[in-house]
KEBAVEX-925101 format. One line per field, with one value per atom (N, C-alpha, C, CB): residue number from 1; x, y, z; atom name; residue in one letter. Coordinates in steps of 0.001 Angstrom, whole numbers. Glycine has a CB too. Example, Ala and Ser with C-alpha at 12.3 -4.5 7.8 and 13.67 -1.06 7.14 Angstrom:
BEGIN
seq [1/1/1/1/2/2/2/2]
xx [13190/12300/13200/11308/12850/13670/12900/14084]
yy [-5690/-4500/-3300/-4473/-2250/-1060/30/-598]
zz [7800/7800/7800/9046/7080/7140/7870/5725]
atom [N/CA/C/CB/N/CA/C/CB]
type [A/A/A/A/S/S/S/S]
//
This chain:
BEGIN
seq [1/1/1/1/2/2/2/2/3/3/3/3/4/4/4/4/5/5/5/5/6/6/6/6/7/7/7/7/8/8/8/8/9/9/9/9/10/10/10/10/11/11/11/11/12/12/12/12/13/13/13/13/14/14/14/14/15/15/15/15/16/16/16/16/17/17/17/17/18/18/18/18/19/19/19/19/20/20/20/20/21/21/21/21/22/22/22/22/23/23/23/23/24/24/24/24/25/25/25/25/26/26/26/26/27/27/27/27/28/28/28/28/29/29/29/29/30/30/30/30/31/31/31/31/32/32/32/32/33/33/33/33/34/34/34/34/35/35/35/35/36/36/36/36/37/37/37/37/38/38/38/38/39/39/39/39/40/40/40/40/41/41/41/41/42/42/42/42/43/43/43/43/44/44/44/44/45/45/45/45/46/46/46/46/47/47/47/47/48/48/48/48/49/49/49/49/50/50/50/50/51/51/51/51/52/52/52/52/53/53/53/53/54/54/54/54/55/55/55/55/56/56/56/56/57/57/57/57/58/58/58/58/59/59/59/59/60/60/60/60/61/61/61/61/62/62/62/62/63/63/63/63/64/64/64/64/65/65/65/65/66/66/66/66/67/67/67/67/68/68/68/68/69/69/69/69/70/70/70/70/71/71/71/71/72/72/72/72/73/73/73/73/74/74/74/74/75/75/75/75/76/76/76/76/77/77/77/77/78/78/78/78/79/79/79/79/80/80/80/80/81/81/81/81/82/82/82/82/83/83/83/83/84/84/84/84/85/85/85/85/86/86/86/86/87/87/87/87/88/88/88/88/89/89/89/89/90/90/90/90/91/91/91/91/92/92/92/92/93/93/93/93/94/94/94/94/95/95/95/95/96/96/96/96/97/97/97/97/98/98/98/98/99/99/99/99/100/100/100/100/101/101/101/101/102/102/102/102/103/103/103/103/104/104/104/104/105/105/105/105/106/106/106/106/107/107/107/107/108/108/108/108/109/109/109/109/110/110/110/110/111/111/111/111/112/112/112/112/113/113/113/113/114/114/114/114/115/115/115/115/116/116/116/116/117/117/117/117/118/118/118/118/119/119/119/119/120/120/120/120/121/121/121/121/122/122/122/122/123/123/123/123/124/124/124/124/125/125/125/125/126/126/126/126/127/127/127/127/128/128/128/128/129/129/129/129/130/130/130/130/131/131/131/131/132/132/132/132]
xx [-4025/-4637/-5279/-3600/-6551/-7253/-7660/-8491/-6730/-7027/-7041/-6000/-7305/-7415/-6171/-7687/-4994/-3759/-2944/-2927/-3561/-2793/-2714/-3381/-3296/-3315/-2214/-4675/-1543/-505/-955/840/-516/-873/188/-1022/-210/780/1682/85/2988/3940/4507/3299/4152/4694/5860/3603/6532/7685/7268/8376/7970/7649/7754/8589/6837/6836/6178/8225/5784/5077/3635/5709/2745/1347/537/806/-416/-1298/-2681/-747/-3653/-5028/-5844/-5595/-6760/-7712/-8646/-8503/-8873/-9712/-10413/-8884/-11394/-12142/-11355/-13582/-11175/-10380/-10927/-10342/-12243/-12815/-12604/-14315/-12609/-12334/-10891/-12584/-9960/-8558/-8384/-7672/-9005/-8887/-9440/-9635/-10583/-11160/-10209/-12522/-9619/-8667/-7440/-8239/-6897/-5692/-5908/-5252/-6999/-7243/-7828/-8167/-8185/-8702/-7580/-9531/-6347/-5210/-4284/-4440/-3328/-2368/-1536/-1439/-952/-98/1034/473/1355/2415/3721/2025/4805/6096/5981/7197/6857/6866/7031/7993/6316/6369/5932/7767/5095/4527/3715/3643/3037/2255/2872/749/2934/3419/2235/4553/1969/820/1289/-269/885/1139/-195/1846/-263/-1515/-1337/-2026/-2322/-2327/-3266/-2740/-3988/-4948/-4697/-6397/-4108/-3877/-5173/-3051/-6296/-7573/-7882/-8704/-7358/-7585/-6943/-7038/-5795/-5151/-6000/-3747/-6616/-7516/-8757/-7913/-9319/-10496/-10149/-11045/-8927/-8470/-8383/-7107/-7867/-7756/-9134/-7037/-10059/-11412/-12075/-12274/-12046/-12683/-11981/-12689/-10649/-9903/-10110/-8442/-10082/-10281/-11694/-10014/-12671/-14059/-14244/-15028/-13648/-13807/-13004/-13385/-11765/-10872/-11211/-9427/-11443/-11603/-13034/-10682/-13904/-15304/-15408/-16020/-14554/-14572/-14042/-13738/-14069/-13561/-12072/-14358/-11363/-9920/-9576/-9387/-10428/-10174/-10299/-11134/-10811/-11001/-9925/-12357/-8944/-7917/-7010/-7087/-6591/-5603/-4212/-5718/-3213/-1837/-1396/-877/-1756/-1354/-2081/-1634/-3326/-4059/-3471/-5560/-3071/-2417/-1123/-2125/-359/884/600/1631/-485/-830/-1281/-1935/-2071/-2474/-1228/-3418/-240/1019/1650/1999/1614/2173/1431/2118/112/-650/-191/-2167/-7/434/1861/327/2733/4090/4042/4948/3082/2989/2646/1949/2091/1804/2746/348/3788/4810/4526/5015/3690/3392/3573/1951/3803/3943/2845/5362/2144/1067/1632/-116/1352/1691/385/2365/254/-980/-694/-1457/-1074/-756/-2005/-160/-1900/-3005/-2547/-3430/-3273/-2920/-4065/-2586/-3816/-4865/-4987/-4566/-6205/-6462/-7614/-6781/-7623/-8720/-9677/-8196/-10935/-11982/-13039/-12618/-13775/-14886/-16111/-15197/-16745/-17954/-19106/-18308/-19958/-21168/-22200/-21777/-22048/-22988/-22259/-23537/-22599/-21995/-20678/-21785/-20072/-18828/-17607/-18989/-17727/-16584/-15549/-17041/-14266/-13236/-13287/-11827/-13125/-13077/-11874/-14402/-11300/-10173/-10709/-9213/-10165/-10508/-9212/-11438/-9264/-8127/-8376/-7891/-7410/-7482/-6601/-7026/-7187/-6480/-6087/-7347/-4811/-4330/-3621/-3373/-4085/-3523/-3003/-4582/-1744/-1120/-372/-154/-9/654/1894/-305/2970/4199/4657/5309/5418/6015/6941/6801/6916/7772/9148/7167/10190/11556/11847/12558/12437/12820/13928/13274/14544/15546/14931/16175/13615/12921/12297/11847/12580/12005/12813/11970/12272/13024/13225/12320/12498/12616/13633/11260/14234/15111/16553/14637/17003/18354/19103/18340/20419/21194/21019/22694/20854/20703/19276/21534/18332/16925/16298/16130/15660/15013/13548/15607]
yy [11116/9804/9542/8704/9247/8974/7511/9899/6665/5235/4762/4428/3505/2900/3116/1431/3086/3134/4394/1929/5457/6632/7698/7224/7464/8479/8228/8513/9292/9160/9860/9740/9375/9954/10970/8858/12187/13177/12609/14458/12928/12477/11094/12494/10484/9164/9312/8243/8242/8233/8584/6864/9534/9861/8616/10969/8473/7330/6093/7003/6154/5040/5472/4639/4777/5152/4263/5081/4863/4070/4694/3975/3851/4319/3291/4558/3756/2831/2380/3489/1084/585/-693/350/-1027/-2257/-3394/-2136/-4521/-5639/-6152/-6777/-6329/-6859/-5886/-7147/-4593/-3584/-3723/-2149/-3937/-4119/-5362/-4228/-6469/-7714/-7508/-8877/-6859/-6578/-5725/-5867/-4716/-3831/-4621/-2674/-5444/-6214/-7156/-7009/-7917/-8904/-8297/-9968/-7011/-6354/-5939/-5136/-5886/-5501/-6704/-4295/-6616/-7721/-7850/-7498/-9030/-9167/-8145/-10594/-7580/-6585/-7261/-5483/-6472/-6993/-7495/-5908/-8438/-8855/-7652/-9872/-7664/-6647/-5262/-6563/-5190/-3902/-3338/-4045/-4215/-3835/-4506/-4235/-3785/-4368/-4505/-3501/-5731/-6010/-6778/-6806/-6318/-7046/-7562/-6145/-8866/-9483/-10206/-10449/-10069/-10861/-12048/-9996/-12104/-13180/-13824/-12646/-15034/-15679/-16034/-16928/-16026/-16316/-15286/-16346/-14059/-13045/-13445/-11691/-14124/-14580/-15641/-15136/-16503/-17507/-16873/-18517/-15905/-15194/-14446/-14211/-13895/-13197/-14164/-12531/-15351/-16345/-16705/-17605/-16977/-17362/-16241/-17731/-15017/-13887/-13558/-12660/-13491/-13137/-14124/-13040/-15416/-16451/-16377/-17854/-16171/-16071/-14870/-15974/-13731/-12526/-12606/-11296/-13074/-13081/-14195/-13227/-15398/-16554/-17090/-17651/-16576/-17024/-18528/-16697/-19001/-20407/-20543/-21269/-21749/-22032/-22374/-23194/-22217/-22473/-23897/-22215/-24852/-26253/-26500/-27163/-25533/-25692/-24990/-25166/-24382/-23636/-24553/-22817/-24067/-24780/-24462/-24388/-25181/-24940/-23507/-25942/-22979/-21609/-20581/-21333/-20853/-19935/-19959/-20305/-21131/-21225/-20412/-22712/-20501/-19730/-18230/-20108/-17807/-16384/-15931/-16101/-16752/-16426/-16271/-17527/-17123/-17032/-15652/-18138/-15124/-13797/-12712/-13493/-12835/-11862/-11883/-12156/-13066/-13170/-12671/-14609/-12901/-12361/-10837/-12847/-10238/-8774/-8194/-8334/-9016/-8538/-9167/-8844/-9864/-10389/-11751/-9444/-12551/-13897/-14923/-13968/-16153/-17285/-18281/-17949/-18752/-19724/-21124/-19457/-21989/-23399/-24093/-24010/-24476/-25025/-26488/-24235/-27362/-28779/-29574/-29313/-30346/-31187/-32636/-30834/-33410/-34809/-35705/-35066/-36568/-37514/-38628/-38114/-38951/-40014/-40879/-39424/-42109/-43017/-43043/-44446/-42788/-42832/-43841/-41424/-44315/-45221/-44396/-46137/-44772/-44102/-44413/-44525/-43423/-43628/-44460/-42282/-44519/-45279/-46524/-44406/-47654/-48904/-49254/-48847/-48324/-48601/-48762/-49812/-48436/-48557/-47478/-48455/-47792/-46769/-45700/-47421/-44453/-43342/-42470/-42503/-41862/-40953/-39543/-40970/-38904/-37516/-36748/-37410/-35456/-34589/-33871/-33574/-33941/-33243/-32004/-34166/-30842/-29572/-29051/-28537/-28684/-28047/-26767/-29000/-25658/-24359/-23704/-23449/-23263/-22606/-21379/-23583/-20499/-19250/-19055/-18045/-18556/-18223/-16850/-19297/-16149/-14899/-15206/-14176/-14355/-14519/-13968/-13800/-14605/-14196/-12795/-15199/-11966/-10602/-10608/-9798/-11757/-11851/-11531/-13252/-11712/-11457/-10063/-12501/-9233/-7888/-6951/-7361/-6529/-5640/-4251/-5523/-3916/-2606/-2623/-2154/-3755/-3920/-4144/-5090/-3359/-3507/-2198/-3918/-2268/-1024/-163/-1334/1108/2037/2212/1589/1446/1599/2722/263/3654/4776/4750/6121]
zz [-8183/-8228/-6880/-8584/-6864/-5618/-5601/-5453/-5237/-5199/-3760/-6026/-3594/-2276/-1431/-2408/-2033/-1266/-1527/-1572/-2031/-2420/-1338/-3647/-189/851/1868/1540/2266/3280/4550/2781/5664/6947/7339/8033/7768/8188/9281/8683/9169/10169/9906/11496/8783/8469/7504/7868/7242/6361/4933/6398/4290/2896/2018/2366/1094/193/769/-191/2030/2656/2804/4046/2134/2103/3025/684/3674/4526/4512/5976/4811/4849/5600/3420/6435/7031/5920/8223/5855/4772/5183/3514/4395/4574/3918/3970/4627/4109/2781/5128/2679/1438/277/1620/574/-458/-953/93/-23/-406/-1282/847/-884/-1653/-3060/-942/-3179/-4500/-5330/-4360/-4700/-5379/-5842/-4444/-4965/-5272/-6451/-4052/-6434/-7477/-8751/-6958/-8744/-9942/-10889/-9557/-10380/-11215/-11388/-10589/-12314/-12449/-11170/-13681/-10920/-9742/-9781/-9650/-8638/-8525/-8109/-7510/-8057/-7609/-6174/-7719/-5791/-4385/-3460/-4132/-2373/-1318/-1789/-766/-2825/-3217/-2057/-4489/-1336/-165/1055/-328/2154/3400/4335/4044/4727/5581/6804/4815/7963/9200/9702/10274/9946/10370/11690/9305/12544/13773/13626/14981/12512/12282/10920/12369/10889/9595/8868/9788/9572/8924/7836/9962/7993/6960/5637/7416/5698/4465/3772/4763/4546/3981/3387/5040/4099/3588/2305/4649/2247/1053/-125/1304/114/-953/-1493/-446/-603/-1025/-1812/194/-1268/-1946/-3260/-1036/-3231/-4436/-5568/-4123/-5249/-6268/-6832/-5681/-5977/-6455/-7371/-5272/-7003/-7822/-9116/-7032/-9030/-10199/-11185/-9749/-10670/-11552/-11608/-11109/-10750/-10690/-10400/-12013/-9467/-9075/-7657/-10055/-7150/-5808/-5885/-5149/-4774/-4730/-5155/-3330/-4855/-5217/-6716/-4472/-7463/-8907/-9729/-9304/-9073/-9797/-10604/-8828/-11768/-12579/-12035/-14094/-12512/-12065/-12376/-12729/-13546/-13895/-13030/-15382/-12670/-11788/-10379/-11744/-9908/-8596/-8608/-8225/-9696/-9814/-9793/-11106/-10433/-10436/-9047/-11472/-8359/-6987/-6118/-6404/-6339/-5599/-5790/-6053/-7017/-7288/-6510/-8790/-6406/-5619/-4163/-5709/-3620/-2232/-2062/-1751/-3026/-2944/-2909/-4137/-3618/-3641/-2275/-4653/-1378/-18/1006/358/528/1427/2029/2509/1373/1874/761/2440/1175/258/583/367/-449/-261/-459/-1247/477/324/-25/1637/-1269/-1825/-2128/-3120/-1228/-1349/-1731/-33/-2803/-3267/-3146/-4752/-2354/-2134/-2589/-644/-3585/-3978/-2936/-5378/-2574/-1601/-2095/-197/-1631/-1943/-763/-2268/-1023/0/-419/219/545/256/-130/1482/-1199/-1649/-699/-3087/-479/325/-429/726/-1731/-2564/-3069/-3768/-2554/-3000/-2333/-4451/-1616/-912/-1795/-115/-3083/-3988/-3677/-5462/-3845/-3618/-4718/-3566/-4321/-5275/-4941/-5243/-5962/-5764/-5511/-6998/-4498/-4198/-3991/-2938/-4230/-3947/-2633/-5098/-1740/-463/-589/741/-302/-440/930/-1183/1056/2275/1850/3101/2387/2026/3293/1315/3239/4385/3871/5155/4781/4408/5265/4559/4642/5353/4890/5111/5736/5255/4071/6403/3073/1896/2226/643/1744/2058/1525/1479/2368/1965/916/3185/679/-385/-1745/-407/-1867/-3131/-3192/-3344/-2196/-2138/-3026/-677/-4180/-5064/-4468/-6392/-3409/-2770/-1637/-2242/-1347/-193/-642/681/-1607/-2122/-1924/-3615/-1688/-1565/-2811/-1337/-2597/-3707/-4185/-4836/-3646/-4045/-3228/-3849/-3927/-3236/-3511/-3663]
atom [N/CA/C/CB/N/CA/C/CB/N/CA/C/CB/N/CA/C/CB/N/CA/C/CB/N/CA/C/CB/N/CA/C/CB/N/CA/C/CB/N/CA/C/CB/N/CA/C/CB/N/CA/C/CB/N/CA/C/CB/N/CA/C/CB/N/CA/C/CB/N/CA/C/CB/N/CA/C/CB/N/CA/C/CB/N/CA/C/CB/N/CA/C/CB/N/CA/C/CB/N/CA/C/CB/N/CA/C/CB/N/CA/C/CB/N/CA/C/CB/N/CA/C/CB/N/CA/C/CB/N/CA/C/CB/N/CA/C/CB/N/CA/C/CB/N/CA/C/CB/N/CA/C/CB/N/CA/C/CB/N/CA/C/CB/N/CA/C/CB/N/CA/C/CB/N/CA/C/CB/N/CA/C/CB/N/CA/C/CB/N/CA/C/CB/N/CA/C/CB/N/CA/C/CB/N/CA/C/CB/N/CA/C/CB/N/CA/C/CB/N/CA/C/CB/N/CA/C/CB/N/CA/C/CB/N/CA/C/CB/N/CA/C/CB/N/CA/C/CB/N/CA/C/CB/N/CA/C/CB/N/CA/C/CB/N/CA/C/CB/N/CA/C/CB/N/CA/C/CB/N/CA/C/CB/N/CA/C/CB/N/CA/C/CB/N/CA/C/CB/N/CA/C/CB/N/CA/C/CB/N/CA/C/CB/N/CA/C/CB/N/CA/C/CB/N/CA/C/CB/N/CA/C/CB/N/CA/C/CB/N/CA/C/CB/N/CA/C/CB/N/CA/C/CB/N/CA/C/CB/N/CA/C/CB/N/CA/C/CB/N/CA/C/CB/N/CA/C/CB/N/CA/C/CB/N/CA/C/CB/N/CA/C/CB/N/CA/C/CB/N/CA/C/CB/N/CA/C/CB/N/CA/C/CB/N/CA/C/CB/N/CA/C/CB/N/CA/C/CB/N/CA/C/CB/N/CA/C/CB/N/CA/C/CB/N/CA/C/CB/N/CA/C/CB/N/CA/C/CB/N/CA/C/CB/N/CA/C/CB/N/CA/C/CB/N/CA/C/CB/N/CA/C/CB/N/CA/C/CB/N/CA/C/CB/N/CA/C/CB/N/CA/C/CB/N/CA/C/CB/N/CA/C/CB/N/CA/C/CB/N/CA/C/CB/N/CA/C/CB/N/CA/C/CB/N/CA/C/CB/N/CA/C/CB/N/CA/C/CB/N/CA/C/CB/N/CA/C/CB/N/CA/C/CB/N/CA/C/CB/N/CA/C/CB/N/CA/C/CB/N/CA/C/CB/N/CA/C/CB/N/CA/C/CB/N/CA/C/CB/N/CA/C/CB/N/CA/C/CB/N/CA/C/CB/N/CA/C/CB/N/CA/C/CB/N/CA/C/CB/N/CA/C/CB/N/CA/C/CB/N/CA/C/CB/N/CA/C/CB/N/CA/C/CB/N/CA/C/CB]
type [M/M/M/M/D/D/D/D/S/S/S/S/L/L/L/L/L/L/L/L/S/S/S/S/H/H/H/H/T/T/T/T/T/T/T/T/P/P/P/P/G/G/G/G/T/T/T/T/T/T/T/T/P/P/P/P/G/G/G/G/V/V/V/V/Y/Y/Y/Y/S/S/S/S/K/K/K/K/D/D/D/D/F/F/F/F/D/D/D/D/W/W/W/W/T/T/T/T/E/E/E/E/F/F/F/F/V/V/V/V/S/S/S/S/H/H/H/H/L/L/L/L/F/F/F/F/A/A/A/A/M/M/M/M/P/P/P/P/P/P/P/P/Q/Q/Q/Q/E/E/E/E/P/P/P/P/F/F/F/F/T/T/T/T/F/F/F/F/T/T/T/T/I/I/I/I/E/E/E/E/L/L/L/L/S/S/S/S/S/S/S/S/P/P/P/P/Q/Q/Q/Q/L/L/L/L/L/L/L/L/G/G/G/G/A/A/A/A/M/M/M/M/L/L/L/L/I/I/I/I/Q/Q/Q/Q/G/G/G/G/V/V/V/V/R/R/R/R/E/E/E/E/K/K/K/K/Y/Y/Y/Y/R/R/R/R/K/K/K/K/E/E/E/E/A/A/A/A/A/A/A/A/Q/Q/Q/Q/L/L/L/L/T/T/T/T/A/A/A/A/S/S/S/S/E/E/E/E/I/I/I/I/A/A/A/A/E/E/E/E/V/V/V/V/Q/Q/Q/Q/Q/Q/Q/Q/Y/Y/Y/Y/Y/Y/Y/Y/H/H/H/H/S/S/S/S/I/I/I/I/G/G/G/G/F/F/F/F/H/H/H/H/V/V/V/V/I/I/I/I/Y/Y/Y/Y/Q/Q/Q/Q/I/I/I/I/T/T/T/T/P/P/P/P/E/E/E/E/T/T/T/T/H/H/H/H/Q/Q/Q/Q/S/S/S/S/N/N/N/N/I/I/I/I/G/G/G/G/G/G/G/G/D/D/D/D/P/P/P/P/I/I/I/I/M/M/M/M/V/V/V/V/N/N/N/N/V/V/V/V/Y/Y/Y/Y/Q/Q/Q/Q/I/I/I/I/D/D/D/D/F/F/F/F/Q/Q/Q/Q/P/P/P/P/Y/Y/Y/Y/S/S/S/S/R/R/R/R/L/L/L/L/Y/Y/Y/Y/D/D/D/D/P/P/P/P/H/H/H/H/N/N/N/N/H/H/H/H/P/P/P/P/G/G/G/G/H/H/H/H/F/F/F/F]
//
């Protein structure tokens, strides 16, 4: 199988696969398949902006819409994708009243705040005694 993540580097731990790759290629690959088990992929990031870029790109490719347009079930599925790479998405939607620019009437708007945290290793199916 010659896939994006099927190559191993000589001298690395057996069963641990790595490959230099383009981030957008990885995101396309990840969202092209069903969500995987938590921690299927191990990713270390020094830039949390990549997680945000992944959300924007993945949602656009998978659902053909913007993150603010996701349904509750789509948000839950996006959460599964992030769990597969060891992160948890905090997707907070807060309704607020704003003044309209036209006529000054109050209008309801949804304010979206999206944040990312490491996902608890307690949910890692690969991190249990006896797992090989």
